[in-house]
C-alpha positions in Angstrom: -19.6 -20.4 -5.9 -15.9 -20.3 -6.0 -13.7 -17.4 -5.4 -10.7 -16.5 -8.4 -7.2 -16.7 -7.6 -4.6 -14.0 -9.1 -2.0 -12.4 -8.5 -3.1 -9.3 -6.2 -0.8 -6.5 -7.9 -0.1 -7.9 -11.5 -3.9 -8.8 -11.9 -5.5 -6.8 -9.8 -3.9 -3.0 -9.0 -1.5 -2.8 -12.1 -2.5 -1.7 -14.9 -1.1 -1.3 -18.5 -2.2 2.6 -17.9 -0.4 5.5 -16.0 -0.8 5.5 -12.5 -1.8 9.2 -11.5 -1.9 8.2 -7.8 -1.7 5.9 -4.9 -2.0 5.0 -1.4 -1.3 2.0 1.0 -2.6 1.2 4.4 -1.4 -1.9 6.0 -0.2 -3.2 9.5 3.0 -5.0 8.5 5.0 -3.3 5.9 8.2 -4.3 3.8 10.0 -1.4 2.4 11.7 -3.8 0.0 9.5 -5.9 -1.2 6.5 -2.5 -1.3 9.4 -0.7 -3.7 11.2 -3.5 -5.7 7.6 -5.5 -6.8 4.8 -3.6 -6.2 6.0 0.1 -6.8 7.5 -1.4 -9.6 4.3 -2.5 -11.1 2.1 0.1 -10.2 4.6 2.5 -11.9 5.2 0.6 -15.0 9.2 1.2 -13.9 11.6 -0.7 -16.9 14.9 -1.0 -14.9 15.6 -4.6 -13.0 15.7 -3.6 -9.0 18.6 -6.2 -9.0 20.6 -6.2 -11.9 20.7 -2.3 -12.5 19.7 -0.9 -8.7 21.5 2.8 -9.8 18.9 2.7 -12.9 16.3 1.8 -11.3 16.4 4.0 -8.1 17.0 6.8 -10.2 13.9 5.7 -12.9 11.9 5.5 -9.6 12.6 8.5 -8.2 12.2 10.5 -11.3 8.4 8.4 -11.4 7.4 9.3 -7.5 7.8 13.1 -8.3 4.9 13.0 -10.9 3.0 10.5 -9.1 2.3 10.8 -5.4 2.3 7.8 -3.2 1.4 6.9 0.4 1.5 4.3 3.0 0.3 4.4 6.4 1.5 1.7 8.3 1.4 0.9 12.1 4.7 2.1 13.8 5.4 -0.7 16.1 5.9 -3.6 13.5 7.2 -1.9 10.7 10.7 -3.0 9.2 13.7 -1.0 7.7 15.1 -1.0 4.2 13.4 2.3 2.6 14.9 3.6 -0.3 12.4 5.5 -2.2 11.1 8.9 -0.8 7.7 7.9 -1.1 5.2 9.0 2.0 5.1 7.0 4.9 2.6 7.6 7.9 2.8 6.3 11.2 0.2 5.4 13.4 1.5 4.7 16.7 -1.4 5.9 19.7 -4.0 2.6 18.2 -3.2 -0.5 16.6 -3.7 -0.1 12.7 -4.5 -3.6 11.4 -6.1 -2.8 7.8 -5.1 -3.6 4.5 -6.6 -1.4 1.8 -4.9 -0.3 -1.2 -5.7 2.5 -3.5 -4.5 3.0 -7.0 -5.8 5.5 -9.2 -5.8 6.0 -12.6 -7.9 8.7 -15.4 -10.8 6.4 -16.0 -10.9 4.8 -12.4 -9.6 3.2 -9.5 -8.4 -0.2 -8.8 -8.9 -0.9 -5.2 -8.0 -3.9 -2.7 -9.7 -4.4 1.2 -8.7 -7.6 2.6 -5.9 -9.4 5.1 -2.5 -9.4 3.3 -0.3 -6.9 4.8 2.1 -5.1 1.8 5.1 -7.9 2.8 6.0 -11.0 0.3 4.1 -13.4 2.6 1.0 -11.1 2.8 0.9 -10.8 -0.9 2.9 -13.6 -2.6 2.3 -17.0 -0.3 -0.1 -16.7 2.4 -3.6 -17.7 2.2 -5.5 -14.4 1.9 -8.4 -13.2 0.8 -9.3 -10.1 -1.2 -12.2 -7.6 -2.3 -10.5 -6.9 -5.4 -12.6 -4.2 -8.0 -12.0 -1.3 -10.6 -14.1 1.6 -9.7 -15.3 4.6 -12.1 -15.4 7.6 -10.7 -18.3 8.3 -12.6 -20.8 5.3 -11.6 -23.0 6.9 -9.0 -22.1 3.2 -6.6 -18.3 3.4 -7.5 -18.5 6.8 -6.1 -20.1 5.8 -3.0 -18.1 3.2 -2.6 -14.8 5.1 -2.8 -16.3 8.1 -0.9 -16.1 6.1 2.0 -12.5 5.1 1.1 -11.6 8.3 1.0 -13.1 9.3 4.9 -11.4 6.1 5.9 -7.9 7.1 4.5 -8.3 10.6 6.0 -9.1 9.5 8.9 -6.1 7.2 9.2 -3.7 10.2 8.4 -5.6 12.4 11.7 -4.4 9.4 13.4 -0.6 8.9 12.4 1.9 11.3 14.2 3.9 11.9 11.0 3.0 14.2 8.1 3.6 14.4 4.5 2.6 16.0 1.1 2.2 13.2 -1.0 -1.4 11.8 0.4 -3.3 14.9 0.4 -1.7 15.0 -3.6 -3.6 12.1 -4.1 -6.9 13.1 -2.3 -7.0 15.4 -4.7 -6.7 13.8 -7.6 -9.4 11.5 -6.3 -11.6 14.3 -5.6 -10.8 16.1 -9.1 -12.0 13.0 -11.0 -15.0 11.8 -8.2 -18.8 12.4 -9.2 -19.9 13.9 -6.6 -22.7 13.0 -4.1 -26.2 13.4 -5.4 -25.3 14.6 -9.0 -26.8 11.4 -10.0 -30.0 10.1 -8.7 -29.7 6.2 -9.9 -30.4 4.0 -7.0 -26.9 2.9 -5.4 -26.4 -1.3 -5.8 -25.8 -2.9 -2.3 -23.8 -6.0 -3.2 -21.0 -4.4 -1.4 -20.5 -2.3 1.6 -16.8 -0.1 3.1 -16.7 -0.9 6.3 -14.1 0.5 8.9 -14.1 0.4 12.5 -13.3 4.4 12.1 -16.4 5.3 13.1 -18.4 2.0 14.7 -17.1 -1.4 15.5 -16.9 -3.7 13.0 -20.2 -6.0 14.4 -22.1 -2.8 14.4 -21.7 -2.5 10.3 -22.3 -6.0 10.7 -25.6 -5.7 12.8 -27.2 -3.0 10.2 -26.7 -4.7 7.1 -28.7 -7.6 8.1 -32.4 -7.6 7.5 -34.3 -6.3 10.4 -37.0 -9.7 10.1 -34.2 -11.9 9.4 -33.2 -14.7 11.3 -29.4 -15.8 11.3 -29.0 -19.9 10.8 -25.3 -20.0 10.5 -22.4 -18.1 11.2 -19.0 -18.9 9.6 -15.8 -17.4 10.8 -12.3 -18.0 9.1 -10.0 -16.9 11.8 -5.9 -17.5 11.6 -6.0 -15.7 14.7 -7.9 -15.7 18.3 -6.0 -12.6 20.6 -5.8 -12.8 24.2 -8.8 -10.5 24.9 -11.0 -14.1 24.1 -8.8 -16.7 26.6 -11.4 -17.0 29.3 -14.2 -17.6 26.7 -14.8 -20.9 28.3 -15.5 -20.1 31.5 -18.8 -20.5 32.3 -18.8 -18.4 35.5 -18.3 -15.1 33.7 -20.6 -16.3 30.8 -19.0 -16.7 27.5 -16.9 -14.1 26.5 -15.7 -14.5 23.1 -16.7 -12.6 20.5 -17.5 -15.1 18.4 -20.5 -15.7 20.8 -21.2 -11.8 20.2 -21.4 -12.8 16.6 -24.2 -15.5 16.8 -26.8 -13.5 19.9 -26.8 -10.6 16.8 -30.2 -12.2 15.5 -30.4 -16.4 16.8 -32.3 -18.4 15.7 -33.8 -21.3 17.7 -30.9 -23.9 16.0 -27.7 -22.3 15.3 -24.6 -23.9 13.1 -21.3 -22.4 13.5 -18.8 -23.2 11.1 -14.8 -22.2 12.4 -11.9 -23.0 10.1 -8.5 -22.6 11.6 -4.7 -23.1 10.4 -3.7 -26.7 10.4 0.1 -26.9 11.2 2.1 -28.2 9.0 0.0 -32.0 7.2 2.2 -34.8 5.3 2.2 -34.5 1.7 4.2 -37.4 2.0 3.8 -41.1 3.1 5.5 -42.0 6.1 8.0 -45.5 5.6 6.0 -47.0 8.2 2.6 -46.6 7.8 -0.8 -48.5 10.0 -3.2 -50.6 8.1 -6.5 -49.3 7.2 -8.1 -51.0 10.1 -5.3 -49.8 12.7 -6.4 -46.0 12.2 -10.2 -45.7 11.8 -11.5 -42.2 12.4 -8.7 -40.9 11.7 -7.7 -38.3 9.1 -6.2 -39.3 5.8 -4.0 -38.1 2.7 -4.4 -39.0 -0.8 -2.0 -38.0 -3.1 -3.8 -38.2 -6.5 -3.0 -36.8 -10.0 -4.7 -34.5 -11.8 -5.5 -34.5 -15.4 -3.2 -32.2 -16.8 -0.4 -34.8 -14.7 -0.2 -32.4 -11.7 0.0 -34.1 -8.0 -2.7 -33.0 -5.2 -3.8 -34.1 -2.2 -7.3 -35.0 -0.9 -7.8 -35.7 2.5 -10.8 -37.5 4.2 -11.6 -39.3 7.1 -11.9 -43.0 7.1 -15.0 -44.3 9.2 -17.2 -48.0 9.4 -15.3 -50.6 7.4 -17.0 -53.4 5.8 -16.0 -56.6 3.6 -16.4 -54.7 0.1 -17.1 -50.8 1.0 -15.3 -48.3 3.4 -17.9 -45.5 4.8 -15.9 -42.1 5.0 -16.4 -38.3 5.3 -14.5 -36.5 2.3 -12.9 -32.6 2.7 -16.0 -31.4 2.9 -17.9 -32.8 5.3 -20.2 -35.6 3.1 -20.7 -39.3 3.9 -19.1 -41.5 0.9 -18.7 -44.5 0.5 -15.4 -46.0 -1.6 -14.0 -49.9 -2.5 -12.1 -51.4 0.0 -10.1 -53.1 -2.9 -9.4 -49.2 -4.2 -8.1 -48.4 -1.1 -5.9 -51.1 -0.4 -4.2 -50.5 -3.3 -3.6 -47.0 -2.8 -2.3 -48.1 0.8 0.1 -50.5 -1.2 1.7 -47.9 -3.7 1.9 -45.5 -0.6 -0.4 -43.0 -1.9 -2.9 -43.2 1.0 -1.9 -42.8 4.1 -3.0 -41.8 8.0 -2.1 -38.4 9.2 -0.7 -37.4 13.0 -3.3 -36.2 15.0 -4.0 -32.3 13.4 -2.4 -29.7 15.4 -4.5 -26.0 14.9 -4.2 -23.3 16.3 -7.4 -22.3 18.1 -8.4 -21.7 21.6 -9.7 -24.9 22.4 -11.8 -23.9 25.3 -13.6 -21.3 23.1 -14.7 -23.8 20.8 -15.8 -26.3 23.2 -18.1 -23.4 24.7 -19.7 -23.0 21.6 -20.1 -26.3 20.4 -22.2 -27.1 23.9 -24.4 -24.6 22.7 -24.7 -24.9 19.2 -23.9 -27.5 16.3 -20.0 -26.6 15.6 -18.2 -27.7 12.3 -14.4 -27.5 12.5 -12.9 -26.4 9.2 -9.4 -27.5 8.6 -6.5 -25.8 6.7 -4.0 -27.1 5.7 -0.4 -25.1 6.1 1.2 -27.5 3.5 0.3 -27.5 0.1 0.8 -29.5 -3.4 -1.0 -27.7 -5.8 0.6 -27.6 -8.3 3.7 -28.0 -6.2 4.5 -28.3 -2.6 4.3 -25.0 -0.9 3.7 -23.8 2.3 0.6 -21.7 2.5 -0.1 -20.2 5.9 -3.8 -19.7 6.9 -3.7 -15.2 7.1 -7.5 -14.6 6.1 -10.1 -13.3 8.1 -13.8 -13.5 7.6 -16.9 -13.9 9.3 -20.1 -14.9 7.1 -23.2 -14.8 8.1 -26.2 -16.8 6.7 -30.0 -15.4 7.1 -33.2 -16.9 6.9 -36.2 -14.2 6.3 -39.3 -15.9 4.8 -37.5 -18.8 3.9 -35.3 -16.6 1.9 -31.8 -17.1 2.7 -28.7 -14.9 2.1 -25.2 -14.4 3.4 -23.6 -11.7 4.6 -19.8 -11.4 4.2 -17.4 -9.4 6.3 -13.7 -9.6 4.2 -11.1 -8.0 5.6 -8.5 -7.2 8.2 -10.6 -7.7 11.5 -9.2 -11.4 13.4 -11.7 -12.6 15.8 -11.1 -10.4 18.7 -12.9 -8.1 20.4 -10.5 -5.3 20.0 -10.9 -6.3 16.1 -14.5 -7.0 16.0 -16.6 -5.6 19.1 -14.9 -2.4 19.7 -14.6 1.1 17.1 -11.4 3.1 17.7 -12.9 5.7 20.0 -13.7 2.5 21.9 -9.9 2.1 22.1 -10.2 -0.6 19.3 -7.9 -1.8 16.6 -8.5 0.4 13.1 -9.9 -2.0 11.3 -11.2 -2.3 7.5 -13.3 -4.5 5.8 -16.2 -5.1 2.5 -19.4 -6.5 3.6 -20.5 -8.5 0.6 -24.2 -9.9 0.3 -25.2 -13.0 -1.7 -28.7 -14.4 -2.2 -28.1 -18.1 -1.1 -26.7 -19.9 2.0 -22.8 -19.4 1.2 -20.6 -21.5 3.5 -16.7 -21.1 4.4 -15.5 -24.5 2.0 -16.8 -22.4 -1.0 -15.3 -19.3 -0.2 -12.3 -21.1 0.7 -11.9 -24.7 -1.6 -8.8 -26.4 0.5 -10.6 -26.3 4.0 -10.7 -29.9 5.4 -14.0 -30.7 7.6 -12.8 -32.3 10.8 -13.9 -33.4 14.5 -13.0 -30.7 17.5 -12.4 -33.8 19.3 -9.8 -35.3 17.2 -7.6 -32.3 16.7 -5.0 -31.6 19.2 -5.4 -27.4 20.0 -3.1 -24.7 21.2 -3.0 -20.8 21.5 -0.2 -19.0 19.5 2.1 -17.7 22.0 1.4 -13.8 22.2 3.9 -11.3 21.1 6.1 -9.6 23.3 7.4 -6.2 22.4 10.0 -4.6 23.7 11.5 -1.2 24.6 11.0 1.1 21.3 13.3 3.5 21.4 12.1 5.3 17.8 9.2 6.8 19.7 11.7 9.7 20.9 11.8 10.8 17.1 8.5 12.7 16.3 10.0 12.7 12.2 12.8 12.9 10.3 12.6 15.9 7.6 15.2 16.5 4.2 14.8 19.7 2.9 16.3 18.9 -0.8 16.6 22.6 -1.7 18.7 24.1 1.5 20.4 20.5 1.8 19.0 19.8 5.3 18.1 16.8 7.5 16.1 18.0 10.5 15.2 15.7 13.5 12.3 16.3 15.6 12.1 14.5 18.9 8.7 13.9 20.2 7.3 15.3 23.3 7.8 11.2 25.0 10.3 11.4 27.0 9.8 8.2 29.9 11.5 6.2 30.7 14.9 8.5 29.7 16.5 7.8 26.7 20.0 8.4 27.5 22.7 8.2 25.3 22.0 8.6 21.1 23.1 8.9 18.1 21.8 9.3 14.3 23.0 7.2 11.6 22.9 7.7 7.6 24.1 5.2 5.5 27.1 3.7 8.1 27.8 7.5 8.7 27.6 8.9 12.3 25.1 12.5 11.8 25.5 13.3 15.3 25.6 12.0 18.8 24.5 13.3 22.3 24.5 12.1 25.9 20.8 12.8 26.8 17.8 13.9 24.6 17.9 17.0 23.3 14.9 20.3 24.0 14.8 22.0 20.4 15.6 19.8 16.9 18.5 18.5 15.4 19.7 19.6 12.4 22.2 18.6 10.0 23.7 20.6 7.3 24.9 19.5 3.8 23.1 16.5 3.7 21.7 14.8 0.3 19.5 12.1 0.3 20.9 8.9 -1.0 20.1 6.5 -3.0 20.9 3.7 -0.9 18.5 4.7 2.1 15.6 6.9 2.4 15.9 6.3 6.5 18.5 7.4 9.3 18.9 4.8 11.9 18.7 6.2 15.6 21.2 4.2 18.1 20.8 4.0 21.5 22.2 1.4 24.4 19.1 -0.7 23.9 18.6 -0.8 19.7 19.0 0.4 16.6 15.6 1.7 15.1 14.9 2.8 11.1 13.0 5.9 11.1 11.5 7.3 7.6 13.1 10.9 6.3 10.3 12.7 5.0 11.0 14.9 2.1 9.3 18.5 2.4 9.2 19.2 -1.4 9.5 16.1 -3.7 9.9 18.4 -6.6 13.0 19.7 -5.3 14.7 16.4 -4.7 17.3 15.7 -7.5 16.7 12.4 -9.6 21.0 11.7 -9.2 23.5 13.4 -7.5 24.9 14.8 -11.1 22.0 16.8 -11.9 22.3 18.7 -8.6 25.3 20.4 -9.7 24.5 21.1 -13.0 25.4 24.7 -14.1 23.7 27.1 -16.1 24.8 26.0 -20.0 24.3 22.3 -19.0 20.7 23.0 -18.1 19.6 25.2 -21.0 21.5 21.7 -23.0 19.2 19.3 -21.5 15.5 21.7 -21.8 16.8 22.8 -24.7 16.7 19.0 -25.9 20.7 19.2 -27.2 21.7 16.6 -25.5 20.3 14.1 -23.4 20.6 13.7 -19.4 22.6 10.6 -19.8 24.8 11.5 -22.6 25.6 14.5 -20.4 26.4 12.6 -17.2 28.4 10.5 -19.7 30.6 13.4 -21.3 31.6 14.3 -17.9 31.9 10.9 -16.1 34.5 10.3 -19.1 35.6 13.4 -20.2 35.4 15.6 -16.7 34.8 19.3 -16.6 37.0 20.4 -19.4 35.6 17.6 -21.7 32.3 18.8 -20.7 33.2 22.3 -21.3 34.1 22.1 -24.7 31.0 20.1 -25.5 28.9 22.8 -24.2 30.6 25.0 -26.9 30.1 22.8 -29.6 26.2 23.5 -28.7 26.1 27.0 -27.7 29.0 28.3 -28.9 30.7 31.0 -26.4 28.8 32.5 -23.7 24.7 32.3 -23.9 22.9 32.6 -27.1 19.2 33.9 -27.5 18.4 31.1 -29.2 19.7 28.8 -26.2 17.8 30.1 -24.1 14.4 30.3 -26.2 14.6 26.6 -27.0 15.1 25.9 -23.4 11.7 27.8 -22.7 10.4 25.7 -25.9 11.2 22.4 -24.2 10.0 23.5 -20.9 6.8 24.6 -22.3 6.4 21.4 -24.2 6.7 19.5 -21.4 4.5 21.1 -19.1 1.7 20.9 -21.8 2.7 17.3 -21.6 2.8 16.6 -17.8 -0.3 14.1 -16.8 -0.4 15.0 -13.3 -0.5 17.8 -11.2 2.2 16.6 -9.6 4.0 16.6 -12.3 3.2 19.6 -13.9 4.4 21.5 -10.5 8.0 19.1 -10.9 8.8 20.6 -14.4 7.9 24.5 -12.4 9.6 23.7 -9.6 12.3 20.8 -9.8 15.4 20.0 -10.6 15.6 20.6 -14.0 12.2 23.3 -13.9 11.7 26.6 -15.0 12.5 27.8 -11.6 16.1 26.4 -11.6 16.9 27.7 -14.8 15.7 31.3 -13.8 17.4 31.1 -10.6 21.0 30.0 -12.4 20.0 33.2 -15.2 19.9 35.6 -12.2 23.1 34.4 -10.4 25.0 35.4 -13.6 28.3 37.9 -13.1 26.9 40.8 -14.6 30.0 40.5 -17.3 28.5 37.4 -19.0 25.2 38.8 -18.4 23.8 41.9 -18.2 20.3 43.1 -16.6 18.5 44.2 -19.5 19.3 40.3 -21.1 18.0 38.8 -17.9 14.9 40.7 -18.2 14.3 39.6 -21.8 15.0 36.3 -20.7 13.1 36.1 -18.1 9.8 38.3 -19.9 10.2 35.5 -22.7 9.7 32.8 -20.2 6.9 34.0 -18.7 5.4 34.7 -22.1 5.8 31.1 -22.5 4.4 30.0 -19.7 1.2 32.0 -20.0 0.7 30.5 -23.4 1.3 26.3 -22.4 -2.0 25.0 -23.2 -3.1 22.9 -20.5 -5.4 19.8 -21.5 -9.0 19.9 -20.7 -9.2 17.0 -17.5 -9.9 17.2 -14.4 -6.4 18.3 -12.6 -6.6 21.7 -15.1 -7.4 24.0 -12.7 -5.2 23.0 -10.3 -2.6 22.9 -13.0 -3.8 26.2 -14.0 -3.4 28.1 -10.5 0.5 26.5 -10.6 1.1 28.0 -13.8 -0.5 31.7 -12.7 1.2 31.4 -9.3 4.8 30.8 -10.9 3.9 33.6 -13.4 2.8 36.2 -10.9 6.0 35.7 -8.8 8.2 35.7 -11.9 6.6 38.8 -12.4 7.4 40.4 -8.9 11.4 39.0 -9.1 11.1 40.7 -13.6 9.6 44.2 -11.9 13.2 45.2 -10.3 15.1 44.4 -13.6 12.7 46.0 -16.1 14.9 48.3 -18.6 14.6 52.3 -18.1 13.5 54.2 -21.3 15.7 56.8 -20.0 18.6 54.8 -20.9 16.9 52.6 -23.8 14.9 54.1 -26.3 13.3 50.4 -27.1 12.3 49.8 -23.8 8.9 50.9 -23.7 8.0 49.1 -26.7 9.9 46.4 -24.6 7.7 46.5 -21.9 4.8 47.1 -24.2 5.3 43.9 -25.7 5.8 41.3 -22.7 2.7 42.5 -20.2 -0.1 40.1 -19.7 -2.2 41.1 -22.7 0.1 42.6 -25.4 1.0 41.8 -28.5 3.2 38.7 -27.2 0.6 36.8 -25.5 -0.7 33.9 -27.6 2.2 33.2 -29.5 
């Protein structure tokens, strides 16, 4: 068996279909990579984020108003640099370590569950393992997996100390499409299970997946990180503490084999100038540089053992004994394509491995960090995997836990309620024995006694003053930014400053008791986070936007007047064309251009064409978020209606305003909302808007005592009247 190698985003999550929502759960998070690579791919953005940054930002902001996107990340390791207003939920109370990515499309959800974080190294550079599958909403087995993932996402949301609006919209879109539990009695497939530590430990999930009468014959662990809770594993006076021993003890057979794969730091892929002869380096690891059929170069590894007059006995990378012609070996040595390697340096706890080797048959597997396939590159091992092979009445099966969990008690042996990490993965079942090199062909078999094992240094976390901020919230409609301070007040924060785009917004000598509010704040294209500055350093704080629909795509839209809005919505001028006129010809030139469109003042034709444009936009809105944006956004019906109401009585009478508003309500009632999973939500939004519009129109209704036409007009525009269904 061999796993498929592919690019996660382009071949796994992205599609030519329009995305309707996405949620990303990750430990470390690089906003710049996420926005410029991940979001650009799944939202089908055309603009280049480097060569045309301003246009890219406008296109991305407009897309996010139509497609809800949320990220749930560990607060302690996040990076700064966020520019776009997707939701960011921060988790502080637990180590939040999953890598679960869900992208919704109209007919299916694309899901990736694995080991790689949302960083360039996690998605493009490291050696990672992911379960990737397109899951149909109407397939019972797929729907069951999606329901489990949905529950995990909501559990993650509840762990976060920050709030948002987009995650719930994604979940709502999923619910609208998902086959309800019990709708189909078809037996569910059992080849894959989504599991997490939200409700029980990962080991408990594994234990439940194993057949009751099966015994474990082999355990394979792919472990780039053994965390500090396992460092005393070799202390026999306290017993074997390693979580690997816990796995082995689930249902062990009399003879248990254990495979452990560990990172091998920077093996040489180029022969040194002076190397020993074959006879001078017995039992060491050798590198053999070869040329493939496609002319690309690659490196094979082998350990050379007994050397005879004509043949050399060796062990290949898969641990199999082989014999090689001594003359072939000698020629490879002379040409410099075969050379001995220094004692491999691996990252692993030696005491754990040696203690396991005393009790079980242990095979060590090395993963080379430096690889030549097809070009020289660093591929650090970051994949995590536990493979358990069982025997039940002579039948071998392998159960593979693939996901985010490292080989530690905090990751594997404890649930969230037991103060463990938040982890997620999938359990896959194979009806055969599957060993680690079949899952990861780059692994090299070697002996524990011949490596230099060392622990990874623990990461020391300093003081994190960002915990003093609960969240930063921007209300685009009110143009305010509010800093909500957390209840955490020890140790004292002292002096602080909040800055945005390099400019200080406010400062004080001590932590406020009440939220701090800044007026006249607009979210710039350059940043979607503020900076908290204290004597101990600087910390980026993501800005949550209260209502994305109210956020202007660019600053010029926020300042559009009534005639400009009517011209855009009526399809008489494009947004870019209007911005160009304003930029090149100024306000006076823009006024002349609009006069050529509308003439002097406002005409019913200009207003009605805008209403028709809004109705067309609503009928074409693919998501509930997009539908809502066309009602309440900067270029939506509410904005234009409010601009009409703000007109001077000298320019527009209350009777005219009433007619225009009534005509808008009539157009909205007549909008044909296409059949589909979101139809009920869209209809509810439309009906609420029309109801609110009717309440505002009531005081403006013309009186029959003043106008002879009033009664007929009111009757014409009332719901169910002659105006219905134009």
